[in-house]
SEBA-614753 format. One line per 4 residues: number of its first residue (from 0); their letters; for each residue x, y, z of C-alpha. Coordinates in steps of 0.5 Angstrom, whole numbers, plus 500, padded with zeros to 3 digits. Example, Ala and Ser with C-alpha at 12.3 -4.5 7.8 and 13.67 -1.06 7.14 Angstrom:
SEBA-614753
0 = AS = 525/491/516; 527/498/514 $
END
This chain:
SEBA-614753
0 = MAMS = 478/466/469; 479/462/463; 484/466/458; 482/463/452 $
4 = NLKL = 475/466/452; 476/473/455; 472/479/453; 472/486/454 $
8 = GVDV = 465/488/456; 464/496/456; 457/499/458; 455/505/455 $
12 = VSAH = 451/508/460; 450/516/459; 453/522/458; 452/529/462 $
16 = NLLP = 452/536/460; 455/535/453; 456/542/449; 451/544/444 $
20 = KDGK = 453/543/437; 447/543/433; 446/551/433; 439/550/437 $
24 = GSSS = 442/549/444; 442/542/443; 446/536/440; 444/529/437 $
28 = AFVE = 450/524/441; 452/518/439; 459/514/442; 464/510/438 $
32 = LYFD = 468/505/441; 475/503/439; 479/497/442; 484/492/439 $
36 = GQKF = 482/494/432; 475/493/433; 470/498/433; 463/499/436 $
40 = RTTT = 457/505/435; 451/506/440; 445/509/437; 444/516/436 $
44 = KEKD = 440/520/442; 436/526/438; 436/533/441; 439/531/448 $
48 = LNPV = 445/534/452; 444/529/457; 443/522/453; 442/515/456 $
52 = WNES = 444/509/452; 445/503/457; 448/499/451; 453/494/452 $
56 = FYFN = 458/491/447; 464/486/448; 470/486/445; 475/480/443 $
60 = ISDP = 481/480/447; 487/477/442; 492/477/447; 491/477/454 $
64 = SSLH = 498/477/456; 499/484/453; 492/487/455; 496/492/459 $
68 = NFTL = 499/495/453; 492/496/450; 487/502/450; 480/503/450 $
72 = DAYI = 478/509/446; 471/512/446; 469/518/442; 463/522/442 $
76 = YNNI = 460/525/436; 454/530/434; 450/527/428; 449/532/423 $
80 = KATQ = 443/530/419; 443/535/414; 450/534/411; 451/527/413 $
84 = SRSF = 457/529/418; 458/529/425; 462/534/430; 467/532/435 $
88 = LGKV = 464/533/443; 469/529/447; 473/523/448; 475/518/453 $
92 = CING = 482/514/453; 482/508/458; 489/504/459; 489/497/460 $
96 = TSFV = 492/497/467; 485/500/469; 481/494/466; 478/490/472 $
100 = PYSD = 473/483/473; 466/484/473; 465/483/480; 470/489/481 $
104 = AVVL = 467/494/476; 463/500/477; 460/505/473; 465/511/473 $
108 = HYPL = 463/518/470; 470/520/466; 471/527/464; 471/528/456 $
112 = EKRG = 478/530/454; 480/535/448; 482/532/441; 487/537/440 $
116 = IFSH = 489/544/443; 483/548/439; 478/543/441; 472/545/446 $
120 = VRGE = 469/540/450; 465/539/456; 461/534/460; 462/527/462 $
124 = LGLK = 461/520/459; 459/514/464; 462/508/462; 463/501/466 $
128 = VYIT = 469/497/463; 470/490/465; 473/483/463; 469/477/463 $
132 = DDPS = 470/470/461; 462/468/461; 461/463/455; 454/465/454 $
136 = IKSS = 456/472/452; 458/473/444; 462/478/442; 458/484/438 $
140 = NPLP = 459/484/431; 464/490/430; 464/495/425; 470/496/419 $
144 = AVED = 476/496/423; 480/502/424; 487/500/421; 491/507/423 $
148 = TQVH = 489/514/425; 489/516/418; 483/511/416; 480/514/423 $
152 = MQSI = 480/521/421; 478/519/414; 472/516/417; 470/522/421 $
156 = SNPV = 470/527/415; 467/522/410; 460/523/409; 459/517/405 $
160 = LNIS = 462/512/410; 458/515/415; 452/514/412; 454/506/411 $
164 = SNVK = 456/506/418; 449/509/420; 445/504/416; 449/498/419 $
168 = TESR = 450/500/426; 443/499/429; 443/491/429; 450/491/431 $
172 = HTFH = 450/492/439; 447/488/444; 442/491/450; 443/490/457 $
176 = HLPN = 446/484/457; 450/483/463; 455/477/465; 453/472/470 $
180 = PNHP = 456/474/477; 456/467/479; 462/465/475; 469/465/477 $
184 = QQQH = 473/471/476; 480/472/475; 483/479/477; 488/482/472 $
188 = HSPV = 494/485/475; 499/488/471; 506/485/471; 512/487/475 $
192 = VAVP = 517/490/470; 524/490/473; 529/495/470; 536/492/470 $
196 = HQVT = 541/497/474; 547/500/471; 553/497/472; 559/501/473 $
200 = KYGA = 566/498/471; 572/498/475; 579/495/474; 581/488/477 $
204 = DEMK = 585/492/483; 579/495/485; 575/489/485; 580/485/489 $
208 = AEPQ = 580/491/494; 579/489/501; 572/491/504; 572/498/507 $
212 = PPKL = 570/499/514; 563/502/515; 563/510/513; 559/514/518 $
216 = VRMY = 554/518/515; 552/525/518; 545/527/519; 543/533/515 $
220 = SASS = 547/538/519; 551/540/525; 545/543/529; 542/536/528 $
224 = AQPV = 548/532/529; 547/526/534; 551/521/538; 556/517/533 $
228 = DYAL = 553/510/536; 546/513/534; 548/515/527; 547/511/520 $
232 = KETS = 553/507/517; 554/506/510; 557/499/508; 560/496/502 $
236 = PFLG = 558/489/503; 559/483/498; 552/481/495; 549/476/490 $
240 = GGRV = 551/481/484; 558/483/487; 561/488/491; 557/494/492 $
244 = VGGR = 561/501/492; 559/508/492; 552/505/491; 554/501/484 $
248 = VIRT = 554/494/484; 561/491/481; 560/484/478; 565/479/479 $
252 = DKTA = 562/474/475; 557/474/469; 552/470/472; 546/474/474 $
256 = STYD = 543/472/480; 535/473/482; 537/475/489; 543/480/488 $
260 = LVEQ = 541/485/494; 543/479/499; 549/475/501; 548/468/498 $
264 = MHFL = 547/463/503; 548/456/502; 543/451/504; 543/443/504 $
268 = FVRV = 535/442/502; 532/435/504; 525/434/501; 522/428/504 $
272 = VKAR = 516/426/500; 513/419/502; 515/412/504; 512/405/502 $
276 = ELPA = 512/398/505; 514/400/512; 515/394/516; 510/393/522 $
280 = MDVT = 512/395/529; 505/395/533; 501/389/535; 496/391/530 $
284 = GSLD = 500/390/524; 502/397/522; 506/403/525; 505/411/526 $
288 = PFVE = 511/413/522; 515/420/522; 521/422/519; 527/425/523 $
292 = VKIG = 532/429/519; 539/430/523; 545/433/521; 550/434/527 $
296 = NYKG = 547/438/533; 541/440/528; 535/436/526; 528/437/523 $
300 = VTKH = 522/432/524; 516/431/520; 509/430/523; 507/423/525 $
304 = LDKQ = 501/419/521; 497/414/524; 497/407/522; 500/408/515 $
308 = QNPV = 505/404/512; 505/408/506; 505/415/509; 506/421/505 $
312 = WNVV = 509/428/508; 512/432/502; 516/436/507; 522/440/505 $
316 = FAFS = 528/442/510; 534/447/510; 540/446/514; 545/452/513 $
320 = RERM = 552/450/511; 555/455/516; 552/452/522; 553/444/520 $
324 = QASV = 558/440/524; 558/434/521; 559/431/514; 554/425/514 $
328 = LEVV = 546/427/513; 542/422/517; 534/421/515; 531/416/520 $
332 = VKDK = 524/413/520; 521/412/527; 515/409/529; 511/414/534 $
336 = DLVK = 510/411/541; 508/413/548; 514/412/552; 520/411/547 $
340 = DDFV = 519/412/539; 522/406/536; 527/406/530; 525/403/523 $
344 = GVVR = 530/405/519; 535/410/516; 538/413/510; 545/416/510 $
348 = FDLN = 548/421/505; 555/423/505; 555/431/504; 561/431/499 $
352 = EVPT = 557/427/494; 551/431/495; 549/435/488; 549/443/487 $
356 = RVPP = 543/446/484; 543/453/481; 536/456/479; 534/456/473 $
360 = DSPL = 536/449/473; 530/444/474; 528/442/481; 532/435/483 $
364 = APEW = 527/429/482; 526/425/488; 529/418/488; 527/411/492 $
368 = YRLE = 532/409/497; 532/403/501; 532/403/509; 538/401/513 $
372 = DKKG = 538/398/520; 543/401/525; 549/396/522; 548/399/515 $
376 = EKIK = 544/392/512; 538/393/508; 531/392/511; 524/392/508 $
380 = GELM = 521/399/506; 523/405/502; 524/412/503; 523/417/497 $
384 = LAVW = 528/423/498; 531/429/494; 537/432/497; 541/438/494 $
388 = IGTQ = 545/444/496; 542/451/494; 541/458/496; 536/462/498 $
392 = ADEA = 534/463/490; 531/456/490; 524/455/490; 524/451/496 $
396 = FPDA = 527/456/500; 520/460/503; 516/453/504; 522/450/508 $
400 = WHSD = 523/448/515; 530/452/517; 535/449/521; 537/457/523 $
404 = AATP = 530/458/525; 530/452/529; 533/450/536; 538/445/537 $
408 = IDSS = 537/438/539; 538/440/546; 532/444/546; 525/442/543 $
412 = GVAS = 528/441/536; 522/441/533; 520/447/528; 514/451/528 $
416 = TLIR = 510/454/523; 511/461/528; 518/461/525; 517/461/517 $
420 = SKVY = 517/466/512; 511/469/509; 508/474/504; 502/477/507 $
424 = HAPR = 497/481/503; 493/486/507; 485/486/505; 482/491/500 $
428 = LWYV = 479/496/505; 472/500/503; 469/506/506; 462/504/507 $
432 = RVNV = 457/511/507; 450/510/511; 446/516/510; 440/515/515 $
436 = VEAQ = 434/519/512; 428/518/516; 423/513/518; 416/512/517 $
440 = DLVP = 410/509/521; 414/507/527; 410/503/533; 411/507/539 $
444 = TEKN = 413/502/545; 409/506/550; 402/509/549; 401/516/551 $
448 = RFPD = 408/519/549; 412/521/543; 418/516/542; 425/519/543 $
452 = VYVK = 428/515/537; 435/514/534; 438/509/529; 444/505/531 $
456 = VQIG = 448/502/526; 453/497/526; 458/493/522; 462/488/526 $
460 = NQVT = 465/491/532; 464/498/529; 458/502/532; 455/509/531 $
464 = KTKA = 449/512/533; 445/518/530; 442/523/534; 436/522/538 $
468 = VQAR = 430/525/535; 423/526/538; 418/523/533; 412/527/534 $
472 = SLNP = 409/525/528; 412/518/528; 416/519/522; 423/522/525 $
476 = LWNE = 428/525/520; 435/525/521; 439/525/514; 445/524/518 $
480 = DLLF = 452/521/514; 455/515/518; 462/512/516; 465/505/517 $
484 = VAAE = 471/501/514; 469/494/511; 474/489/508; 473/484/502 $
488 = PFEN = 471/479/503; 465/482/506; 464/477/512; 460/482/517 $
492 = HLVL = 453/485/515; 450/492/516; 445/492/522; 441/498/523 $
496 = TVED = 437/498/529; 431/503/531; 431/504/538; 427/508/543 $
500 = RVAP = 430/512/549; 425/510/554; 429/513/560; 436/515/561 $
504 = GKDE = 440/508/561; 434/504/558; 433/503/551; 428/499/547 $
508 = IIGR = 428/496/540; 423/498/535; 425/494/529; 432/492/525 $
512 = VIIP = 434/492/518; 440/487/516; 443/489/509; 449/484/507 $
516 = LSTV = 455/488/505; 456/484/498; 449/487/496; 451/494/497 $
520 = EKRA = 452/498/491; 459/501/489; 461/507/487; 468/510/484 $
524 = DDRI = 466/518/484; 461/522/488; 455/521/484; 448/521/487 $
528 = IHSR = 446/514/490; 439/512/490; 435/511/496; 431/505/498 $
532 = WFNL = 426/504/503; 427/498/508; 422/494/512; 423/494/520 $
536 = EKPV = 423/487/522; 421/485/529; 427/483/534; 423/478/537 $
540 = AVDV = 418/473/535; 411/475/533; 404/472/533; 403/470/526 $
544 = DQLK = 395/472/527; 398/479/529; 402/480/523; 396/478/518 $
548 = KEKF = 392/484/522; 397/489/520; 396/492/514; 403/495/513 $
552 = SSKL = 410/495/517; 415/501/519; 420/503/514; 427/506/514 $
556 = HLRV = 429/510/509; 437/509/507; 442/511/502; 448/506/503 $
560 = CLDG = 454/505/498; 461/503/498; 466/509/497; 471/506/492 $
564 = GYHV = 474/513/490; 477/514/497; 484/511/499; 482/508/506 $
568 = LDES = 488/511/511; 490/505/515; 497/508/517; 500/514/519 $
572 = THYS = 498/520/514; 506/522/515; 508/515/513; 503/512/508 $
576 = SDLR = 506/507/504; 500/507/499; 495/512/496; 491/509/491 $
580 = PTAK = 484/509/491; 480/503/493; 477/502/486; 482/498/482 $
584 = QLWK = 479/502/475; 482/508/478; 489/506/479; 495/509/474 $
588 = PSIG = 500/504/472; 506/503/476; 512/508/476; 518/503/478 $
592 = VLEL = 520/497/482; 522/497/489; 527/492/491; 529/490/499 $
596 = GILN = 534/486/501; 534/484/509; 541/482/510; 543/481/517 $
600 = AVGL = 542/485/524; 548/485/529; 549/487/536; 542/486/538 $
604 = HPMK = 540/487/545; 537/480/549; 530/480/550; 529/474/554 $
608 = TRDG = 533/469/558; 534/461/556; 539/456/559; 541/462/564 $
612 = KGTS = 544/467/558; 541/472/555; 538/471/547; 533/473/542 $
616 = DTYC = 529/470/537; 528/475/532; 524/476/525; 523/482/521 $
620 = VAKY = 517/485/518; 517/490/512; 510/493/509; 509/497/503 $
624 = SHKW = 502/498/500; 498/492/501; 504/487/501; 507/485/508 $
628 = VRTR = 513/480/508; 516/477/514; 522/473/514; 524/467/518 $
632 = TIVD = 525/467/525; 532/466/527; 532/463/534; 537/464/539 $
636 = NLCP = 542/469/536; 544/476/537; 547/477/530; 542/473/526 $
640 = KYNE = 543/473/518; 536/473/514; 539/475/507; 532/475/504 $
644 = QYTW = 530/479/498; 523/482/496; 520/486/491; 514/491/491 $
648 = EVFD = 511/495/485; 511/503/486; 506/507/484; 507/514/488 $
652 = PATV = 514/516/490; 511/520/496; 510/513/500; 514/510/505 $
656 = LTVG = 517/503/506; 517/501/513; 521/495/516; 521/493/523 $
660 = VFDN = 525/488/528; 521/484/533; 522/478/538; 518/472/537 $
664 = SQLG = 515/471/544; 511/465/542; 516/460/542; 518/456/549 $
668 = EKGS = 515/458/555; 510/464/556; 514/469/559; 512/475/563 $
672 = NGNK = 510/480/557; 503/477/556; 506/473/550; 506/479/546 $
676 = DLKI = 512/480/541; 517/485/543; 519/491/538; 526/492/537 $
680 = GKVR = 526/497/533; 524/500/526; 527/503/519; 523/508/515 $
684 = IRIS = 525/509/507; 521/515/503; 521/512/496; 522/520/493 $
688 = TLET = 529/520/497; 532/514/493; 536/516/487; 534/511/481 $
692 = GRVY = 538/505/480; 543/506/486; 544/501/491; 543/503/498 $
696 = THSY = 547/499/503; 547/502/510; 547/499/517; 541/502/521 $
700 = PLLV = 541/503/528; 535/500/532; 532/506/536; 526/505/541 $
704 = LHPT = 524/509/546; 523/506/553; 520/509/560; 528/510/562 $
708 = GVKK = 530/513/555; 532/512/548; 536/505/547; 539/503/541 $
712 = MGEL = 537/495/541; 542/493/535; 543/495/528; 540/492/522 $
716 = HMAI = 543/492/515; 539/493/509; 540/494/501; 535/498/497 $
720 = RFSC = 534/499/490; 529/503/487; 528/502/479; 524/507/475 $
724 = TSFV = 520/504/469; 517/510/467; 521/516/468; 515/521/464 $
728 = NMLH = 510/518/469; 514/519/475; 515/526/473; 508/527/472 $
732 = IYSR = 506/524/479; 509/530/482; 503/535/479; 498/530/481 $
736 = PLLP = 494/531/487; 497/527/493; 490/523/495; 485/521/490 $
740 = KMHY = 480/526/488; 474/524/492; 478/526/498; 478/533/495 $
744 = LRPF = 471/533/493; 467/530/499; 473/531/504; 472/528/511 $
748 = TVMQ = 473/531/518; 479/530/522; 475/527/527; 472/522/522 $
752 = LDML = 479/520/519; 482/519/526; 476/514/528; 476/511/521 $
756 = RHQA = 484/510/521; 483/506/528; 478/502/525; 482/500/519 $
760 = VNIV = 488/498/523; 484/494/527; 481/490/521; 488/489/518 $
764 = AARL = 490/487/524; 485/482/525; 485/479/518; 493/478/518 $
768 = GRAE = 492/475/525; 488/469/522; 494/468/517; 499/462/518 $
772 = PPLR = 503/464/521; 499/470/524; 502/477/524; 500/479/531 $
776 = KEVV = 496/485/533; 502/489/536; 506/488/530; 501/491/526 $
780 = EYMS = 500/497/530; 507/498/531; 508/498/524; 502/503/522 $
784 = DMDS = 504/508/528; 497/506/531; 499/511/537; 502/517/534 $
788 = HLWS = 497/522/535; 497/521/543; 499/526/547; 507/527/548 $
792 = MRRS = 511/533/551; 517/530/548; 514/530/541; 511/537/542 $
796 = KANF = 517/540/544; 520/536/538; 515/539/533; 516/546/536 $
800 = FRLM = 524/546/535; 523/544/528; 518/550/527; 524/554/530 $
804 = SVFS = 529/551/525; 525/553/519; 524/560/521; 531/560/523 $
808 = GLFA = 533/563/516; 528/568/517; 531/570/523; 538/570/520 $
812 = VGKW = 536/575/515; 533/580/520; 539/580/524; 543/581/518 $
816 = LGEI = 539/587/516; 539/590/523; 547/589/522; 547/593/515 $
820 = CMWR = 542/598/518; 547/599/524; 553/600/519; 557/594/523 $
824 = NPVT = 561/593/516; 561/599/512; 563/596/506; 557/591/506 $
828 = TVLV = 553/596/507; 555/601/502; 554/595/497; 547/593/499 $
832 = HLLF = 545/601/498; 548/601/491; 544/594/490; 537/597/493 $
836 = VMLV = 538/603/489; 539/599/483; 533/595/484; 528/601/485 $
840 = CFPE = 530/604/479; 530/598/475; 524/594/479; 524/589/473 $
844 = LILP = 530/586/475; 527/584/482; 524/577/480; 529/575/475 $
848 = TIFL = 535/576/481; 531/572/486; 530/566/481; 537/566/479 $
852 = YMFL = 539/566/486; 535/560/488; 538/557/481; 545/558/483 $
856 = IGIW = 544/556/490; 540/549/488; 546/548/483; 551/549/489 $
860 = NFRY = 548/545/494; 548/539/489; 555/537/491; 553/537/498 $
864 = RPRY = 546/533/496; 545/527/501; 547/520/499; 543/516/504 $
868 = PPHM = 536/515/506; 534/519/512; 533/515/519; 531/517/526 $
872 = NTKI = 534/522/529; 534/522/537; 536/530/537; 531/532/533 $
876 = SQAE = 526/527/536; 528/530/543; 529/523/546; 536/525/548 $
880 = AVHP = 535/529/554; 528/528/556; 525/529/563; 523/522/567 $
884 = DELD = 517/525/569; 515/527/561; 517/520/559; 512/517/565 $
888 = EEFD = 507/521/562; 508/519/555; 508/511/557; 502/512/562 $
892 = TFPT = 496/509/560; 490/512/557; 486/514/560; 491/515/566 $
896 = SRSP = 492/511/572; 495/515/577; 490/520/579; 483/520/582 $
900 = ELVR = 477/521/577; 476/528/576; 483/529/575; 483/523/570 $
904 = MRYD = 478/526/566; 481/533/566; 488/530/564; 485/526/559 $
908 = RLRS = 482/532/556; 488/536/556; 492/530/553; 487/529/547 $
912 = VAGR = 487/537/546; 494/537/546; 495/532/541; 491/536/536 $
916 = IQTV = 496/542/538; 502/538/537; 499/535/530; 498/542/528 $
920 = VGDI = 505/545/530; 508/539/526; 504/540/520; 506/547/520 $
924 = ATQG = 513/545/521; 512/540/515; 510/546/510; 516/550/512 $
928 = ERFQ = 521/544/511; 518/542/504; 520/549/502; 527/548/505 $
932 = SLLS = 527/541/501; 526/545/494; 533/546/493; 536/541/498 $
936 = WRDP = 536/535/493; 533/531/499; 528/529/493; 533/529/487 $
940 = RATA = 527/529/482; 523/535/485; 529/539/486; 531/538/479 $
944 = IFVT = 524/540/477; 524/546/481; 532/548/479; 530/548/472 $
948 = FCLV = 523/552/473; 527/557/476; 532/558/470; 526/558/465 $
952 = AAIM = 523/563/470; 529/567/471; 529/568/463; 522/569/462 $
956 = LYVT = 521/574/467; 528/578/465; 525/579/458; 518/580/460 $
960 = PFQV = 516/587/463; 515/587/471; 508/591/470; 506/585/465 $
964 = VAAL = 507/580/470; 504/584/476; 498/585/472; 497/578/470 $
968 = AGIY = 499/575/477; 493/580/480; 488/578/474; 489/570/475 $
972 = AMRH = 489/571/483; 482/575/482; 479/570/476; 472/568/475 $
976 = PRFR = 470/562/479; 468/559/472; 476/558/471; 477/555/478 $
980 = HRLP = 478/548/479; 476/544/485; 482/540/485; 489/543/488 $
984 = SVPI = 493/546/483; 500/544/480; 504/548/484; 500/546/490 $
988 = NFFR = 501/538/488; 508/539/487; 509/542/494; 505/537/498 $
992 = RLPA = 510/531/495; 516/534/497; 519/530/503; 520/533/510 $
996 = RTDS = 523/531/517; 517/527/519; 521/521/516; 527/522/522 $
1000 = ML = 522/523/527; 522/517/533 $
END
């Protein structure tokens, strides 16, 4: 999108259910728009509480780079002709981060907001807001600009100014002028703002101290303690920004590095650009050149180019300084031959003379070097090269071919695209809602019988059918909603087929409708979608003369839309990494930045055998929101060092970052594992459990459940930091619903969510599998917890014991009361009797005492708050002493392969039902664990909010009579439906955002 010609388009569509302000049960409404010092105004719709304008306005954007800092304000007023004044009906404020290109824009009905605390408003205003650079659009002529709020308020109350505004407005707006949908649009993204972390200063002696051994971190409490080998270990590594001690970075120099969460690694970078005037090596007078970059036992090879004496490669190789075994770099040009490659020439470099480059220094310019023969004499031909020493902060690092990701010369020695690092962006997913209403004038496939018809709807591999209806009038009625998942860009069409069930197992097609998804209407709320009639096309060729005789064709009545108000769930609901709706204009500003440094892995379990010894070719995958990242594959190494750093924007603290480690099975010969990448383990980090600005450096055990039991596959060392950019927005998020509004206004059933999630994961896996290098399907499914809903006796027992642990506190209180009644301790019993009599005499002290007690417990627990993100716990997961038969059942195929047909059907049904039960039990346990987390400082911000609330509530309840509190509580509970909202209340939203032990489930 051309930044110099950007305009903000606003379509004022309509308003709904406005407040009557003219004293006669109606209002004469008009809208005023304010943006960047410009002001527009619509026409006035007389005596209409549901006015329709359909008027378009275009604002100039003075500074596109700071567009996210602007707001669009829309004020709606009632025009009072008698006094030449106006009265306020409501306003809408839209943040600049919600502006989207025209192709993504939909009409959105915004609820009207109050101007002040005493304003009385109601209704909605329908707007379509978008960014466009269509040169055919000219900006509307604005009304006199509003300099500040005082001028704005004066214009509202000044009748003279209003008269002149009314006279000039009619010619200052443009009607129904929409941009050209074919011109290219550039999506607008709000920039990532990183907050620098606080630096703690220490003395010189502390900075020079030796690194401390890893500190063992106890998981939760003694009841959930697990073997030391499976526990989390806190480390104090020396990273790019300095040594990490107690979560703070101690800087040892003043130079700040972009990659301050990983250890600095030095690489020798060699950029092979091109060659010229190479000598002819073939009888044809040309050659097939390629370049071999060799240092010690490692080499990188470019692809060969046929018949080229002036070839261009432009390839970068990176050799790790740690693994270099030579002091001379050789860049050899060779001629590709069937038998033996011919030597053309060589360029040699002494590593002691190679320059060092540190960004933000400019990249090193490549130079021409004359080729030499094996004796060191100059020959014909030149090679353009750039050779320098840098770190992973270098721009060439992501696209380079790495020596630690390539095999030595003794093996293949050729780097592959399968081992390079890559950043992937998952496709934008939409829910497709197809409402099949009815059909008309169907032509039966057989005479003398009423057709038994149904509609089959298909998008790609997703197929759903309506119920079969016997069409006695040849006009069957279904009125069924069918749901699908689609990804942008839309590649598959929506295909609807009307079929007649002639006999069991025999269906005949009556007609078909094909609808391109790119033409389907998008919506971001629950407004009604207008239905359309579609002609049914014959599935086979029909005689032209026969078509001329037919006066009409069969029709199908449909409502089809792309629902953008939902968040498409494509991962386990317990570990969601993104909760934003599909429609971009509904997105809120980010609340912070998450930085992840993947340092290294140690003690990895060998996953394959090469040259008679066990080894692994490992890479890491991290997933958060739409962004997936994959590190380079470190070949033939059980203690690989990745040292790669990545950054994500955070929009909600109740989200989870997932990091998985995999063995690359695509290198070398195909093994017996079906050439699937093997899982080594994964780590989950919930954002809300991270303190702002703290650097978490831990060694996470990689735990995987095998048919023989739980195994530790190694340890993954990471550094994590969450920086908050808007503390107020983050605290406000805790009062917002967890999911977008549409999930509560038009919720899906559990069965629909499971089906749609399965389809969404398949679509994401298919799209990411087409990237280069591909992110394989088994990796996507493992990272998304694809099989978490299947039946497992182990998971069911784990959820049951979680539930028992939640109620253990109540059991302890009951046991204590029993001991009080039995006078086990006379002194305690007498004190309890005195407290009981006092509370009976003064009931107003009951609630203040309870809240004050919880406040004191929360303050007392602050010193024992967890200092680490939670990790998988084998004891909580019931993975330590699981029975072999239960493991065999958990790893059994679905459907089962160990029984006859009848038993198989019953067994599958039992597993399916039991999976639902296990989910319900787990959800109950989750609610109880959220109660426990109120005062446990697991989420430090939520506990701080609740502790402050307890203190305020204790004071307020202390000065308020108990009878008043009880009366207000009862009246509020029995309030009229008019005062109820369809969305969850603030306390419920706060409670649903609290963390639970689901993060520790294996």
